VEXDREN-2710 file (C-alpha; in Angstrom, 1 decimal):
% VEXDREN-2710
k/r/px/py/pz
1/MET/0.0/0.0/0.0
2/THR/1.4/3.4/-1.0
3/GLU/1.7/6.2/1.6
4/PRO/-1.0/8.9/1.3
5/THR/0.2/12.0/-0.5
6/GLU/-1.2/15.3/-1.5
7/THR/0.1/17.5/-4.2
8/VAL/0.3/21.2/-3.5
9/GLY/1.6/23.3/-6.4
10/ARG/4.5/21.2/-7.7
11/ARG/5.4/19.7/-4.3
12/SER/4.4/16.2/-3.2
13/ARG/4.4/15.7/0.6
14/ARG/3.6/12.8/2.8
15/ARG/0.6/13.4/5.2
16/PRO/0.5/11.4/8.5
17/SER/-1.7/8.4/7.9
18/SER/-4.5/7.3/10.3
19/ALA/-2.3/4.5/11.4
20/ASP/0.4/6.9/12.3
21/VAL/-1.9/9.0/14.3
22/SER/-3.6/6.2/16.1
23/HIS/-0.2/4.8/17.3
24/ALA/1.2/8.2/18.2
25/VAL/2.9/8.1/21.6
26/PHE/2.2/11.0/23.9
27/ASP/4.3/10.8/27.0
28/ARG/4.3/13.7/29.5
29/THR/4.9/11.5/32.5
30/ARG/7.8/13.3/34.0
31/PRO/6.4/16.9/33.7
32/TYR/3.0/15.7/35.0
33/ARG/4.7/14.0/38.0
34/HIS/6.4/17.2/39.1
35/LEU/4.3/20.2/38.0
36/ARG/5.4/23.8/38.2
37/ASN/3.2/26.7/37.5
38/PRO/5.1/29.4/35.4
39/PHE/2.4/32.1/35.6
40/ALA/2.2/35.0/38.0
41/PRO/-0.8/34.6/40.3
42/ALA/-3.9/36.7/39.8
43/ARG/-4.9/39.3/42.4
44/VAL/-8.2/40.8/43.5
45/PHE/-6.8/42.9/46.4
46/SER/-4.1/45.5/46.6
47/ASP/-1.3/45.0/49.1
48/ASP/-2.9/47.4/51.5
49/GLN/-6.2/45.5/51.3
50/VAL/-4.5/42.2/52.0
51/ALA/-2.9/43.8/55.1
52/ALA/-6.3/45.1/56.1
53/VAL/-7.9/41.7/55.9
54/HIS/-5.1/40.2/58.0
55/ASP/-5.4/43.0/60.6
56/ALA/-9.2/42.6/60.8
57/ALA/-8.7/38.8/61.4
58/LEU/-6.4/39.6/64.3
59/VAL/-9.0/41.9/65.7
60/ILE/-11.6/39.1/65.6
61/LEU/-9.2/36.7/67.4
62/GLU/-8.3/39.3/70.1
63/THR/-11.9/40.6/70.8
64/GLN/-14.2/37.7/69.9
65/GLY/-11.9/34.7/69.8
66/MET/-12.5/31.1/68.9
67/LYS/-14.8/28.6/70.7
68/VAL/-12.5/25.6/71.3
69/LEU/-14.4/22.5/72.4
70/SER/-11.3/20.5/73.3
71/PRO/-10.2/20.9/77.0
72/ASP/-6.7/19.8/76.0
73/ALA/-6.5/22.5/73.3
74/ARG/-7.8/25.1/75.7
75/THR/-5.2/24.2/78.3
76/ARG/-2.4/24.5/75.7
77/PHE/-3.7/27.9/74.6
78/ARG/-3.9/29.0/78.2
79/ASP/-0.4/27.8/79.0
80/ALA/0.9/29.8/75.9
81/GLY/-0.7/33.0/77.2
82/ALA/-4.1/33.1/75.4
83/GLY/-7.1/34.3/77.3
84/VAL/-9.4/31.3/78.0
85/GLU/-12.9/31.5/79.4
86/GLU/-13.9/28.0/80.5
87/SER/-17.6/28.8/81.0
88/THR/-18.0/29.7/77.3
89/GLN/-15.0/27.7/76.0
90/MET/-13.9/30.9/74.2
91/VAL/-10.2/31.4/73.5
92/ARG/-8.9/34.9/72.7
93/ILE/-5.6/35.1/71.1
94/ASP/-3.3/38.1/71.2
95/ARG/-1.7/39.2/67.9
96/ALA/1.7/38.8/69.4
97/LEU/1.1/35.1/70.0
98/VAL/-0.2/34.8/66.4
99/ALA/2.9/36.6/65.1
100/ALA/5.2/34.3/67.1
101/SER/3.4/31.3/65.7
102/LEU/3.6/32.5/62.1
103/ALA/7.3/33.0/62.6
104/ALA/7.7/29.4/63.7
105/ALA/5.8/27.9/60.8
106/PRO/8.0/26.5/57.9
107/HIS/7.6/28.1/54.5
108/GLU/8.9/25.1/52.6
109/ILE/7.2/21.7/52.9
110/THR/7.8/18.4/51.1
111/LEU/5.6/15.3/51.5
112/HIS/7.7/12.2/51.3
113/ALA/6.5/9.1/49.5
114/VAL/7.9/5.5/49.6
115/ASP/9.3/6.1/46.1
116/PRO/11.6/9.2/46.3
117/GLN/10.6/10.1/42.7
118/ARG/7.1/10.7/44.1
119/HIS/8.0/13.2/46.8
120/VAL/5.7/16.2/46.6
121/PRO/7.0/19.7/47.2
122/LEU/4.3/22.1/48.2
123/THR/6.1/25.4/47.8
124/SER/5.6/27.8/44.9
125/PRO/5.7/27.4/42.0
126/ASN/5.0/23.7/42.5
127/VAL/1.5/22.3/42.1
128/ALA/0.1/19.0/43.4
129/PHE/-3.3/17.4/42.7
130/ALA/-5.1/15.1/45.1
131/VAL/-8.2/13.0/44.5
132/THR/-11.5/14.0/46.0
133/SER/-11.9/13.1/49.6
134/GLY/-14.7/11.9/51.8
135/PRO/-18.0/11.7/49.9
136/PRO/-20.3/9.1/51.4
137/ASN/-21.8/8.2/48.0
138/ILE/-20.4/6.8/44.7
139/MET/-21.8/7.1/41.2
140/ASP/-21.3/5.7/37.8
141/THR/-23.5/5.7/34.7
142/GLU/-24.3/2.0/34.8
143/HIS/-25.3/1.6/38.5
144/GLY/-26.3/5.2/39.4
145/ARG/-25.8/6.8/42.8
146/ARG/-25.3/4.6/45.8
147/SER/-23.4/4.3/49.1
148/GLY/-19.6/4.0/48.7
149/THR/-18.0/0.6/49.3
150/PHE/-14.5/-0.7/50.0
151/GLU/-14.4/-2.0/46.4
152/ASP/-15.2/1.5/45.2
153/PHE/-12.5/3.0/47.4
154/CYS/-9.9/0.5/46.1
155/ASN/-11.0/1.1/42.5
156/LEU/-10.4/4.8/43.0
157/MET/-7.0/4.2/44.4
158/LYS/-6.1/2.1/41.3
159/LEU/-7.3/5.0/39.1
160/CYS/-5.1/7.4/41.1
161/GLN/-2.1/5.1/40.6
162/SER/-2.9/5.0/36.8
163/TYR/-2.6/8.8/36.2
164/GLU/0.6/10.7/36.8
165/VAL/-1.3/14.0/37.1
166/ILE/-2.6/12.7/40.5
167/HIS/0.2/13.3/43.0
168/VAL/-1.4/12.8/46.4
169/LEU/-4.2/10.5/47.6
170/GLY/-7.4/11.4/49.5
171/GLY/-10.4/9.9/51.2
172/ALA/-12.0/9.1/47.7
173/THR/-15.3/7.7/49.0
174/GLU/-16.4/6.4/52.4
175/PRO/-16.5/2.6/52.3
176/GLN/-19.7/2.2/54.3
177/ASP/-19.6/-1.6/54.1
178/ILE/-16.8/-1.6/56.7
179/PRO/-17.5/-0.9/60.4
180/VAL/-16.2/2.6/61.4
181/ALA/-14.0/1.2/64.2
182/VAL/-11.8/-0.6/61.7
183/ARG/-12.5/1.3/58.5
184/HIS/-9.4/3.5/58.9
185/LEU/-7.2/0.4/59.0
186/GLU/-8.5/-1.1/55.8
187/VAL/-8.5/2.3/54.0
188/THR/-4.9/3.2/54.9
189/ARG/-3.6/-0.3/54.1
190/ALA/-5.3/0.0/50.7
191/GLN/-3.6/3.3/50.0
192/LEU/-0.3/1.8/50.9
193/MET/-0.7/-1.4/48.9
194/LEU/-2.5/-0.2/45.8
195/THR/-0.4/2.9/45.2
196/ASP/3.0/4.4/45.8
197/LYS/1.7/7.9/46.3
198/VAL/1.4/10.0/49.5
199/PRO/-1.5/8.8/51.6
200/PHE/-4.2/10.8/53.4
201/ILE/-5.5/10.4/56.9
202/PHE/-8.7/11.6/58.4
203/SER/-8.4/13.2/61.9
204/ARG/-11.0/11.1/63.8
205/GLY/-9.5/10.7/67.2
206/HIS/-6.1/10.0/68.7
207/ALA/-6.4/6.2/68.4
208/GLN/-7.3/6.1/64.7
209/VAL/-4.6/8.6/63.9
210/ALA/-2.0/6.6/65.9
211/ASP/-3.0/3.4/64.0
212/ASN/-2.6/5.2/60.6
213/PHE/0.7/6.7/61.6
214/GLU/2.0/3.2/62.5
215/LEU/0.9/1.7/59.2
216/ILE/2.6/4.5/57.2
217/ARG/5.8/4.0/59.3
218/LEU/5.7/0.3/58.6
219/ALA/5.3/1.0/54.9
220/HIS/8.4/3.2/54.8
221/GLY/10.3/0.7/57.0
222/ILE/11.5/3.5/59.3
223/SER/11.8/4.1/63.1
224/PRO/9.3/6.2/65.0
225/GLU/12.0/8.9/65.3
226/GLU/12.5/9.0/61.6
227/PHE/8.8/9.2/61.0
228/ARG/8.5/12.3/63.2
229/SER/11.5/13.9/61.4
230/ARG/9.7/14.7/58.1
231/PRO/6.2/14.7/56.6
232/TYR/4.9/11.4/55.1
233/THR/1.2/12.1/55.2
234/TYR/-1.4/14.9/55.6
235/THR/-4.8/15.6/57.0
236/ILE/-7.5/18.3/56.5
237/ILE/-8.6/20.3/59.5
238/ASN/-11.9/22.0/59.0
239/THR/-13.0/24.6/61.5
240/ASN/-16.7/24.8/62.3
241/SER/-17.4/28.2/60.9
242/PRO/-18.1/30.7/62.3
243/LEU/-15.4/30.7/65.0
244/GLN/-15.5/27.2/66.4
245/LEU/-13.0/24.4/66.6
246/ASP/-14.4/21.0/67.6
247/ILE/-12.8/18.1/69.5
248/PRO/-11.7/15.8/66.5
249/MET/-10.2/18.8/64.7
250/ALA/-8.4/20.1/67.7
251/ASP/-7.1/16.7/68.5
252/GLY/-6.0/16.3/64.9
253/ILE/-4.0/19.5/65.1
254/ILE/-2.3/18.2/68.3
255/ASP/-1.6/14.7/66.9
256/PHE/-0.2/15.9/63.5
257/ALA/1.8/18.7/65.0
258/LEU/3.5/16.4/67.6
259/ALA/4.3/13.9/64.8
260/GLY/5.6/16.5/62.4
261/GLN/3.0/15.6/59.7
262/VAL/1.3/18.1/57.4
263/LEU/-1.8/20.0/58.6
264/ILE/-3.9/21.6/55.9
265/ILE/-6.1/23.9/58.0
266/THR/-9.2/24.8/56.0
267/PRO/-12.1/26.8/57.2
268/PHE/-15.2/25.9/55.1
269/THR/-16.9/29.3/54.7
270/LEU/-19.9/29.8/52.6
271/ALA/-20.6/33.5/52.1
272/GLY/-24.2/34.3/53.2
273/ALA/-24.5/31.3/55.4
274/MET/-21.7/30.6/57.9
275/ALA/-19.7/33.6/56.8
276/PRO/-20.4/37.2/55.9
277/VAL/-22.1/37.7/52.5
278/THR/-19.2/39.8/51.1
279/ILE/-16.1/38.1/49.7
280/ALA/-13.8/40.2/51.9
281/GLY/-15.8/39.5/55.0
282/ALA/-15.9/35.7/54.3
283/LEU/-12.1/35.7/53.7
284/THR/-11.5/37.7/56.9
285/LEU/-13.4/35.2/59.0
286/ALA/-11.7/32.2/57.3
287/HIS/-8.3/33.9/57.8
288/ALA/-9.0/34.4/61.5
289/GLU/-10.0/30.7/61.9
290/PHE/-6.9/29.5/60.0
291/LEU/-4.7/31.7/62.2
292/ALA/-6.2/30.1/65.4
293/GLY/-5.5/26.6/64.1
294/LEU/-2.0/27.5/63.1
295/THR/-1.3/29.1/66.5
296/LEU/-2.5/25.9/68.3
297/ALA/-0.2/23.8/66.1
298/GLN/2.8/26.0/66.7
299/ILE/2.1/26.0/70.5
300/VAL/2.1/22.2/70.4
301/LYS/5.3/22.0/68.4
302/PRO/7.1/25.0/66.9
303/GLY/7.9/24.3/63.2
304/ALA/4.9/22.0/62.6
305/PRO/4.2/22.0/58.8
306/ILE/1.1/24.0/58.0
307/VAL/-0.7/24.6/54.7
308/TYR/-3.0/27.6/54.3
309/GLY/-6.4/26.0/53.4
310/SER/-9.1/27.9/51.7
311/PHE/-12.6/26.8/50.8
312/THR/-14.7/29.9/50.5
313/SER/-17.7/30.1/48.1
314/ASN/-21.2/31.4/48.2
315/VAL/-24.7/29.9/48.7
316/ASP/-27.7/30.1/46.4
317/MET/-29.7/32.8/48.2
318/LYS/-32.9/31.3/46.9
319/SER/-32.4/27.8/48.3
320/GLY/-29.5/28.1/50.8
321/SER/-27.6/25.4/48.9
322/PRO/-23.9/25.6/48.4
323/ALA/-22.7/27.0/45.0
324/PHE/-19.3/26.2/43.5
325/GLY/-17.4/27.3/40.5
326/THR/-19.1/30.6/40.7
327/PRO/-17.5/34.0/39.9
328/GLU/-17.4/34.6/43.7
329/TYR/-15.6/31.3/44.2
330/VAL/-12.9/32.3/41.7
331/LYS/-12.4/35.8/43.2
332/ALA/-12.4/34.3/46.7
333/ALA/-9.7/31.8/45.5
334/PHE/-7.6/34.6/44.1
335/GLY/-7.9/36.5/47.4
336/ALA/-7.1/33.5/49.5
337/GLY/-3.9/32.9/47.5
338/GLN/-2.9/36.5/48.2
339/LEU/-3.4/35.9/51.9
340/ALA/-1.4/32.7/51.9
341/ARG/1.5/34.4/50.2
342/PHE/1.2/37.3/52.6
343/LEU/1.9/34.8/55.4
344/GLY/4.6/33.0/53.3
345/LEU/2.8/29.6/53.4
346/PRO/1.8/27.0/50.8
347/TRP/-1.8/27.3/49.7
348/ARG/-4.5/24.7/49.2
349/SER/-7.7/25.1/47.1
350/SER/-10.2/22.8/45.5
351/ASN/-11.9/21.7/42.3
352/ALA/-15.6/21.8/43.2
353/THR/-19.1/21.7/41.6
354/ALA/-22.6/21.7/42.8
355/SER/-23.8/19.6/39.9
356/ASN/-25.6/16.3/40.7
357/ALA/-24.4/14.6/37.5
358/PRO/-21.2/14.5/35.4
359/ASP/-22.7/16.8/32.9
360/ALA/-22.0/20.2/31.3
361/GLN/-22.6/22.0/34.6
362/ALA/-20.1/19.8/36.4
363/ALA/-17.5/20.5/33.7
364/TYR/-17.8/24.3/33.5
365/GLU/-18.1/24.8/37.3
366/SER/-15.1/22.5/37.8
367/GLN/-13.1/24.4/35.2
368/MET/-14.0/27.7/36.8
369/SER/-12.8/26.3/40.2
370/LEU/-9.6/25.2/38.6
371/TRP/-9.0/28.5/37.0
372/GLY/-9.5/30.2/40.4
373/ALA/-7.1/27.8/42.1
374/LEU/-4.4/27.4/39.5
375/PHE/-4.2/31.0/38.2
376/GLY/-4.5/32.2/41.8
377/GLY/-1.1/30.4/42.5
378/CYS/-2.3/27.3/44.4
379/ASN/0.2/24.7/45.5
380/PHE/-2.2/21.9/46.5
381/ILE/-5.6/21.1/45.0
382/LEU/-7.8/18.7/47.0
383/HIS/-10.9/17.2/45.3
384/ALA/-9.0/17.6/42.0
385/ALA/-10.7/14.5/40.4
386/GLY/-14.1/13.0/41.0
387/TRP/-16.0/15.5/43.1
388/LEU/-19.8/15.8/42.5
389/GLU/-22.9/17.0/44.2
390/SER/-21.2/19.6/46.5
391/GLY/-19.0/16.9/47.9
392/LEU/-21.6/14.3/48.7
393/THR/-20.8/12.0/45.8
394/THR/-17.7/10.8/43.9
395/SER/-18.3/9.9/40.3
396/TYR/-16.1/7.5/38.2
397/GLU/-17.0/9.4/35.1
398/LYS/-16.3/12.8/36.7
399/PHE/-12.9/11.4/37.8
400/ILE/-11.9/10.8/34.2
401/LEU/-13.4/14.1/32.9
402/ASP/-11.4/15.9/35.7
403/ILE/-8.2/14.0/34.7
404/GLU/-8.6/15.4/31.2
405/MET/-8.9/18.9/32.6
406/LEU/-5.9/18.5/34.9
407/GLN/-3.8/17.1/32.1
408/MET/-4.7/20.0/29.9
409/PHE/-3.8/22.5/32.6
410/ALA/-0.6/20.6/33.2
411/GLU/0.1/21.0/29.5
412/VAL/-0.5/24.7/29.7
413/PHE/2.2/24.8/32.3
414/GLN/4.8/23.2/30.0
415/PRO/7.4/25.7/28.6
416/VAL/7.1/27.0/25.1
417/GLY/10.3/26.9/23.1
418/ALA/11.5/29.7/21.0
419/ALA/14.9/28.4/19.8
420/ALA/15.7/28.4/16.1
421/PRO/14.0/25.0/15.3
422/ASP/10.8/26.2/17.1
423/LEU/10.7/29.4/15.0
424/ALA/10.5/27.1/11.9
425/LEU/12.1/29.4/9.3
426/GLU/13.2/26.4/7.2
427/ALA/9.6/25.0/7.3
428/VAL/8.1/28.3/6.2
429/ALA/10.7/28.4/3.3
430/GLU/10.0/24.8/2.3
431/VAL/6.2/25.2/2.2
432/GLY/6.1/28.7/0.6
433/ALA/3.1/30.8/-0.2
434/GLY/-0.2/29.0/-0.5
435/GLY/1.0/25.6/0.7
436/HIS/0.4/23.5/3.9
437/PHE/2.5/22.1/6.6
438/PHE/0.9/18.6/7.0
439/GLY/3.8/16.8/5.3
440/CYS/6.8/19.1/5.5
441/ALA/9.9/17.8/7.3
442/HIS/9.5/20.0/10.3
443/THR/6.0/18.6/10.9
444/MET/6.9/15.0/10.2
445/GLU/9.7/15.1/12.8
446/ARG/7.4/16.4/15.5
447/TYR/3.8/15.5/14.9
448/ARG/3.7/12.5/17.3
449/SER/4.3/14.7/20.3
450/ALA/3.7/18.2/19.1
451/PHE/0.2/18.6/20.7
452/TYR/-1.7/17.4/23.7
453/ALA/-3.3/14.1/22.9
454/PRO/-6.8/14.0/24.6
455/LEU/-7.9/11.4/27.0
456/VAL/-11.7/11.9/26.5
457/SER/-12.2/14.5/23.8
458/ASP/-13.3/13.2/20.4
459/TRP/-12.0/15.4/17.5
460/ARG/-13.4/13.3/14.7
461/ASN/-15.9/14.7/12.3
462/ALA/-19.7/14.2/12.9
463/GLY/-19.9/11.2/10.5
464/GLN/-17.0/9.3/12.1
465/TRP/-18.4/10.1/15.6
466/ALA/-21.9/8.9/14.6
467/ASP/-20.4/5.7/13.1
468/ASP/-18.8/5.0/16.4
469/GLY/-22.0/5.3/18.4
470/SER/-22.4/9.0/18.9
471/LYS/-21.0/8.8/22.4
472/THR/-20.9/11.8/24.7
473/ALA/-17.9/12.7/26.7
474/THR/-19.4/11.2/29.8
475/GLU/-20.1/7.9/27.9
476/ARG/-16.5/7.8/26.7
477/ALA/-15.3/8.5/30.2
478/SER/-17.3/5.5/31.4
479/GLY/-15.4/3.2/29.0
480/ILE/-12.1/4.7/29.9
481/TRP/-12.2/4.1/33.7
482/LYS/-13.4/0.5/33.2
483/SER/-10.5/-0.1/30.8
484/ASP/-8.1/1.5/33.3
485/LEU/-9.1/-0.9/36.0
486/LYS/-8.5/-3.9/33.7
487/ARG/-5.0/-2.6/32.9
488/TYR/-4.1/-1.6/36.5
489/VAL/-0.8/-3.0/37.9
490/ALA/0.0/-2.7/41.6
491/PRO/3.4/-1.2/42.5
492/ALA/6.0/-3.7/43.7
493/ARG/6.1/-4.2/47.5
494/ASP/8.6/-5.8/49.8
495/PRO/7.0/-9.0/51.1
496/ALA/8.3/-8.3/54.6
497/ILE/6.5/-4.9/54.6
498/VAL/3.3/-6.4/53.3
499/GLU/3.5/-9.0/56.1
500/ALA/4.0/-6.3/58.7
501/LEU/1.1/-4.3/57.4
502/ASP/-1.2/-7.3/57.3
503/GLU/-0.2/-8.4/60.8
504/TYR/-0.8/-5.0/62.3
505/VAL/-4.2/-4.6/60.7
506/ALA/-5.3/-8.1/61.7
507/ARG/-4.1/-7.5/65.3
508/ARG/-5.9/-4.2/65.7
509/LYS/-9.1/-5.5/64.1
510/ALA/-9.0/-8.4/66.6
511/GLN/-8.7/-5.8/69.3
512/GLY/-11.8/-4.0/68.0
513/GLY/-10.0/-1.2/66.2
514/ALA/-10.8/2.3/67.4
515/PRO/-14.1/4.1/67.2
516/PRO/-13.9/7.6/65.7
517/VAL/-14.2/10.6/68.0
518/THR/-17.1/13.0/67.3
END
């Protein structure tokens, strides 16, 4: 069979055949594994306005304070010089104590994986993506919405392992077919066995956190002292806005600070509901709550690694429901990034949508969320893949659609060359006026990897698309995740470490595990 050619003027040039294109190899594994954002962060506030927000937050902590439900945390605050009123559980924090705590917090943090090539730096301009975390429900187009199971959790871990653009793990979905007292054991072992990426831990009481720390220590094959010497895992601390810190979250701050593990302190503030209706007011409240959590961590252990967490959006004022991916969400993200940089700390944001299905709304709200986070200078994005229904559901199809978006953003971050071969003067001379570049030497040398090759998008014409079943992006995503699971290969594990993990889990389950603290 002769190669397809096209004659333009007097030149005959080879055009890439369909076989060439279908077997084109697109490998961006290394850049996707270690992402760096080359763009200057967007801003919504002037420097003076950022300083004013910070000062207003300090006023809140000094005059109103935080309600801290944990007696242990209140004692630690009191011993450090904060004003504590036991009858109301209110803790008022002087700005000098906050300033000392900020001075103690490290500005550079690296999460350490079993494989050193998977270490995750969290300082600018680095960017890390973590899977969605914690939804009680799971959804796919074949079975619909249902309670999450351990099989679903494991499937999502396998999908996380399959894509280099996912750097850090998360809670994925709650496996409700496992009793809560032992769920943490099975979930953490699954993270450690099915992937070689940085695991996530929920802060649900001292005993559960201790179990999870021990499993991670065993997976790394290190001593307790080595485990405490650098971060190997992270947790999310959500304050109860407005101005309250509950027992599990306060205990989590204490546990992770003592162990030297990463705390992402994230007030969940919805403007118009549990925060002021203005963006500046909502960010001021969130900033105050973050500073209270950071101060507790540094009281417990100076130098404890802290990430500035933001999750500020608005509500639908007609129904009271949360709204995500809104213009207000984007502006709040830009402002939160400015506040994090004002403090010199890494910043966490999210990929969120209020849509109930993996549809067009889910896609555009998620893309708006990602624009706010990534072009606001975010270093860590939680819920980067799979989030649906305002965080109540994880969707297999949404996971794949999000992967497509994350990879496209990752590709935007790749450098653009402007050396002599990139300027293509020889190609322009070869083609000349009125020609085309399909078959010129410059194109033929580069076409296999010149452009991003989509995971989900279908760029064929309408006839080819119809002949192949007229599948929507969501339908194509359904086929992709199923194929990914069939191709999944677990990372190699030392048999002795596997045995140690299995023995620990079996022993703790036999002892009844550890009920979560509420």
